[in-house]
C-alpha positions as CSV (number, residue, x, y, z in Angstrom):
1,M,-16.2,-49.4,36.4
2,K,-18.5,-46.4,37.3
3,R,-15.8,-45.0,39.6
4,Y,-13.3,-45.3,36.7
5,N,-15.6,-43.4,34.4
6,V,-16.2,-40.6,37.0
7,I,-12.4,-40.2,37.4
8,L,-11.9,-40.2,33.6
9,L,-14.6,-37.5,33.2
10,A,-13.0,-35.4,36.0
11,L,-9.6,-35.6,34.3
12,V,-11.1,-34.6,30.9
13,T,-13.0,-31.7,32.5
14,L,-9.8,-30.4,34.2
15,L,-7.9,-30.7,30.9
16,M,-10.6,-28.8,29.0
17,L,-10.6,-26.1,31.7
18,S,-6.8,-25.8,31.6
19,I,-7.0,-25.5,27.8
20,V,-9.6,-22.7,28.1
21,S,-7.7,-20.8,30.8
22,S,-4.5,-21.0,28.8
23,A,-5.9,-19.6,25.7
24,N,-7.0,-16.1,26.8
25,A,-5.7,-14.5,23.6
26,S,-6.0,-15.7,20.1
27,I,-3.5,-14.4,17.5
28,S,-4.9,-14.4,14.1
29,Q,-4.1,-13.0,10.6
30,P,-0.6,-11.6,11.2
31,N,0.4,-9.7,8.1
32,W,3.7,-8.2,6.9
33,I,3.2,-4.8,5.3
34,A,5.1,-3.6,2.2
35,P,8.0,-6.1,2.2
36,L,10.4,-6.2,-0.7
37,V,9.0,-9.7,-1.4
38,K,5.8,-11.2,-0.1
39,N,4.8,-14.9,-0.5
40,E,7.0,-15.2,-3.7
41,N,8.9,-18.2,-4.9
42,D,12.6,-17.5,-4.7
43,S,15.0,-19.6,-6.8
44,F,18.0,-19.1,-4.4
45,Y,16.1,-20.2,-1.3
46,G,14.1,-22.8,-3.1
47,A,11.0,-21.7,-1.1
48,T,8.1,-19.2,-1.0
49,V,9.5,-16.4,1.1
50,T,8.6,-13.0,2.6
51,G,11.3,-10.5,3.4
52,Y,12.8,-7.0,3.6
53,E,16.1,-5.4,2.6
54,A,18.7,-5.1,5.4
55,G,18.4,-1.7,7.0
56,S,14.9,-1.0,5.9
57,T,11.9,-0.7,8.2
58,A,9.7,-3.8,8.7
59,T,6.0,-3.5,9.7
60,L,4.0,-6.4,11.1
61,V,0.3,-6.1,12.1
62,V,-1.1,-8.6,14.5
63,N,-4.8,-9.2,15.3
64,V,-5.3,-10.2,19.0
65,Y,-8.7,-11.5,19.9
66,N,-10.0,-11.9,23.5
67,H,-12.3,-14.9,23.9
68,L,-12.4,-14.9,27.7
69,W,-15.7,-16.3,28.9
70,G,-18.0,-13.8,30.6
71,T,-17.3,-10.1,30.5
72,A,-13.7,-10.1,31.6
73,D,-11.3,-7.7,29.7
74,M,-7.9,-9.0,28.6
75,N,-5.3,-6.5,29.6
76,V,-2.6,-6.8,26.9
77,S,0.8,-5.9,28.2
78,T,3.0,-7.1,25.2
79,V,2.6,-7.9,21.6
80,G,5.7,-8.7,19.7
81,V,7.8,-10.9,17.4
82,R,10.9,-13.0,18.3
83,F,13.3,-14.1,15.6
84,D,15.8,-17.0,15.5
85,W,18.7,-14.5,15.4
86,G,17.9,-13.7,19.0
87,E,16.1,-10.4,18.8
88,S,12.6,-9.5,19.9
89,Y,10.6,-6.4,18.7
90,N,7.4,-5.2,20.6
91,S,4.5,-3.0,19.8
92,T,4.5,0.4,21.4
93,E,0.7,0.2,21.9
94,A,0.9,-1.9,25.1
95,S,3.3,-2.3,28.0
96,M,3.4,-3.6,31.6
97,T,2.9,0.0,32.9
98,D,0.2,0.8,30.4
99,P,-1.7,-2.3,29.3
100,F,-4.2,-2.2,26.4
101,P,-7.7,-3.5,27.4
102,I,-9.6,-5.6,25.0
103,K,-13.2,-6.4,25.9
104,D,-14.6,-10.0,25.8
105,D,-15.2,-11.3,22.2
106,E,-13.5,-8.3,20.7
107,S,-10.1,-7.8,19.1
108,H,-7.5,-5.2,18.4
109,V,-4.9,-4.9,15.6
110,F,-1.4,-4.1,17.0
111,T,1.5,-2.8,14.9
112,V,5.1,-3.8,15.4
113,T,7.8,-1.9,13.5
114,F,11.5,-2.5,13.7
115,T,14.7,-1.9,11.7
116,V,15.8,-5.0,9.8
117,P,19.2,-6.0,11.0
118,V,22.3,-6.2,8.7
119,T,23.2,-9.5,7.1
120,T,26.2,-10.0,9.4
121,K,23.8,-10.3,12.3
122,A,20.9,-12.1,10.5
123,S,22.3,-14.0,7.5
124,N,20.7,-13.5,4.0
125,M,22.0,-17.0,3.0
126,V,19.2,-18.8,4.8
127,T,15.5,-18.4,5.7
128,H,14.5,-17.5,9.3
129,T,11.8,-18.6,11.7
130,Y,9.9,-16.3,14.1
131,E,7.3,-16.4,16.9
132,I,4.6,-13.9,17.4
133,Y,3.4,-13.6,21.0
134,A,0.9,-11.7,23.2
135,E,1.0,-11.4,26.9
136,D,-1.5,-10.0,29.4
137,V,-1.8,-8.9,33.0
138,N,-4.5,-9.2,35.6
139,A,-5.3,-5.4,35.8
140,T,-4.7,-2.1,34.1
141,T,-4.1,-0.2,37.4
142,G,-2.5,-1.0,40.7
143,P,-0.3,-4.1,41.3
144,K,-0.1,-6.2,38.1
145,K,0.6,-9.8,37.7
146,L,1.8,-11.2,34.3
147,L,-0.5,-14.0,33.3
148,N,1.6,-15.0,30.2
149,N,-0.8,-17.8,29.2
150,N,-1.4,-17.2,25.6
151,S,-0.6,-19.4,22.6
152,P,2.0,-17.9,20.2
153,W,2.0,-17.9,16.4
154,Y,4.9,-19.5,14.6
155,G,6.2,-18.4,11.2
156,T,8.8,-19.6,8.7
157,N,10.6,-18.5,5.6
158,F,11.3,-14.9,6.6
159,V,14.4,-13.6,4.7
160,I,16.7,-10.6,4.8
161,F,18.0,-9.4,1.5
162,S,21.4,-7.9,1.0
163,G,21.8,-4.6,-1.0
164,S,22.9,-6.4,-4.2
165,Q,20.3,-9.0,-3.7
166,A,17.5,-6.4,-3.4
167,N,18.9,-4.6,-6.4
168,A,18.7,-7.7,-8.5
169,K,15.1,-8.2,-7.4
170,E,14.2,-4.6,-8.4
171,L,15.9,-5.0,-11.8
172,K,14.1,-8.3,-12.5
173,R,10.8,-6.5,-11.7
174,E,11.6,-3.8,-14.2
175,L,12.4,-6.4,-16.8
176,N,9.1,-8.2,-16.2
177,K,7.3,-5.0,-17.3
178,Y,8.3,-5.7,-20.9
179,S,6.9,-8.3,-23.2
180,W,9.3,-11.1,-24.0
181,Y,7.8,-12.2,-27.4
182,S,10.1,-11.3,-30.2
183,G,7.2,-11.4,-32.7
184,Y,6.3,-7.9,-31.7
185,F,9.4,-6.5,-33.3
186,L,9.4,-5.7,-37.0
187,T,12.9,-4.3,-37.5
188,S,16.0,-6.5,-37.6
189,K,17.8,-4.2,-35.1
190,A,15.1,-4.6,-32.5
191,K,15.1,-8.3,-32.9
192,E,18.9,-8.4,-32.4
193,L,18.6,-6.4,-29.2
194,Y,15.8,-8.6,-28.0
195,I,18.0,-11.7,-28.4
196,L,20.8,-10.0,-26.5
197,A,18.4,-9.0,-23.7
198,N,16.9,-12.4,-23.4
199,G,20.4,-14.0,-23.1
200,A,21.4,-11.6,-20.4
201,K,18.2,-12.2,-18.5
202,S,18.8,-16.0,-18.6
203,Q,22.4,-15.4,-17.3
204,G,21.0,-13.2,-14.5
205,D,18.5,-15.8,-13.4
206,D,21.3,-18.4,-13.3
207,A,23.6,-16.1,-11.3
208,Y,20.9,-15.3,-8.8
209,R,20.0,-18.9,-8.3
210,R,23.7,-19.6,-7.5
211,G,23.9,-16.8,-5.0
212,D,25.9,-14.5,-7.2
213,F,23.7,-11.4,-6.5
214,S,26.2,-8.8,-7.8
215,G,26.6,-10.8,-11.0
216,A,22.8,-11.2,-11.4
217,S,22.4,-7.4,-11.0
218,A,24.9,-6.8,-13.7
219,Y,23.2,-9.2,-16.1
220,Y,19.8,-7.9,-15.4
221,Q,20.9,-4.3,-16.0
222,D,22.4,-5.4,-19.3
223,A,19.2,-7.1,-20.3
224,L,17.1,-4.1,-19.2
225,D,19.3,-1.7,-21.4
226,N,19.0,-4.0,-24.4
227,I,15.2,-4.5,-24.2
228,E,14.7,-0.7,-23.7
229,N,16.9,0.0,-26.7
230,A,15.0,-2.6,-28.7
231,W,11.6,-0.9,-28.0
232,S,13.1,2.6,-28.5
233,N,14.6,1.5,-31.9
234,E,11.3,0.0,-32.9
235,T,9.3,3.1,-31.9
236,G,11.8,5.4,-33.7
237,I,11.6,3.4,-36.9
238,I,7.8,3.1,-36.9
239,S,7.4,6.7,-36.0
240,G,9.7,7.7,-38.9
241,F,7.6,5.5,-41.2
242,E,4.4,7.0,-39.9
243,T,5.7,10.5,-40.4
244,A,6.9,9.7,-44.0
245,L,3.5,8.2,-44.7
246,K,1.6,11.2,-43.4
247,N,3.7,13.6,-45.5
248,L,3.0,11.5,-48.5
249,I,-0.7,11.6,-47.9
250,D,-0.6,15.3,-47.3
251,S,1.3,15.8,-50.5
252,S,-1.1,13.6,-52.4
253,H,-3.9,15.5,-51.0
254,S,-2.5,18.7,-52.2
255,V,-1.9,17.3,-55.7
256,L,-5.4,16.0,-55.8
257,N,-6.7,19.4,-54.7
258,M,-4.8,21.1,-57.6
259,V,-5.9,18.5,-60.1
260,G,-9.5,18.9,-59.0
261,L,-9.3,22.7,-59.3
262,G,-7.9,22.2,-62.8
263,Y,-10.8,20.0,-63.8
264,I,-13.2,22.6,-62.5
265,L,-11.6,25.4,-64.4
266,F,-11.3,23.3,-67.5
267,G,-15.0,22.3,-67.3
268,T,-16.0,25.9,-66.7
269,G,-14.0,27.0,-69.7
270,F,-15.5,24.3,-71.9
271,V,-19.0,25.4,-70.9
272,L,-18.2,29.1,-71.6
273,M,-16.7,28.1,-74.9
274,G,-19.8,26.2,-75.9
275,I,-22.0,29.1,-75.0
276,G,-19.8,31.4,-77.2
277,V,-20.1,29.0,-80.1
278,L,-23.9,29.0,-79.9
279,V,-24.0,32.8,-79.8
280,Y,-21.8,33.0,-82.8
281,L,-23.9,30.6,-84.8
282,V,-27.1,32.4,-83.9
283,R,-25.6,35.8,-85.0
284,K,-24.1,34.4,-88.2
285,S,-27.4,32.8,-89.3
286,G,-29.2,36.1,-88.8
287,T,-33.0,36.7,-89.0
288,P,-34.6,34.7,-91.9
289,K,-35.9,37.0,-94.7
290,A,-39.6,37.1,-95.7
291,S,-40.3,35.4,-99.0
């Protein structure tokens, strides 16, 4: 039994050592920069997706951490991403001929950029999987041996948007800037335009969900035109009312000023007239004669 325990302990130790030696690099916190959509629910794919428009530039940042025991540097020769459509894209910060050294217990953020392929190569009808990897070599100078013993990072739900699909996304974002509560509108014309816009928006949502991206773009554009016209009409009417009210107040103010001046003149005249009457009465009565 003791011999069995010793053998078991030795096997566990070897297993732990193999795990430690095969995990020279730790890939953490990969992040897609400025995609068209990032971690958003998409009604067409039925999932939370991240993606770019076909033909645009995609940027991925990858944090690579060296947790080698001791003081050994990890000499990174490759950091990249491999997609299920068969293409790999690597960072230009490291290569076999010019490895990037990372000291023990330190990390470095690598940047990977690439042009997003057209939808004939990588379909926009499905989501894609990808694998982020880091490779290292034994030295930065002299003969180099690829160790290639690092654990990759696996990702899912990466998408590529067609031009019409991306346009529909942008139009929907413009629509979302407006309030969709009809109670804000006071005029009947604005309320009518709001109803038309809301109907077109619903049709656009349905078209996008079914994969009719061109149709969705057309509906969203119609909705955007109507909601903008609704607010423009409301603003124009209210502005006209405000202008008319201001003119009325200004006119009333002028009239009140004239009336006030009339009252002042009338009062002054009345006082002067009273003084004149008193003077007249005094003069008419004359000085009383002595008896």
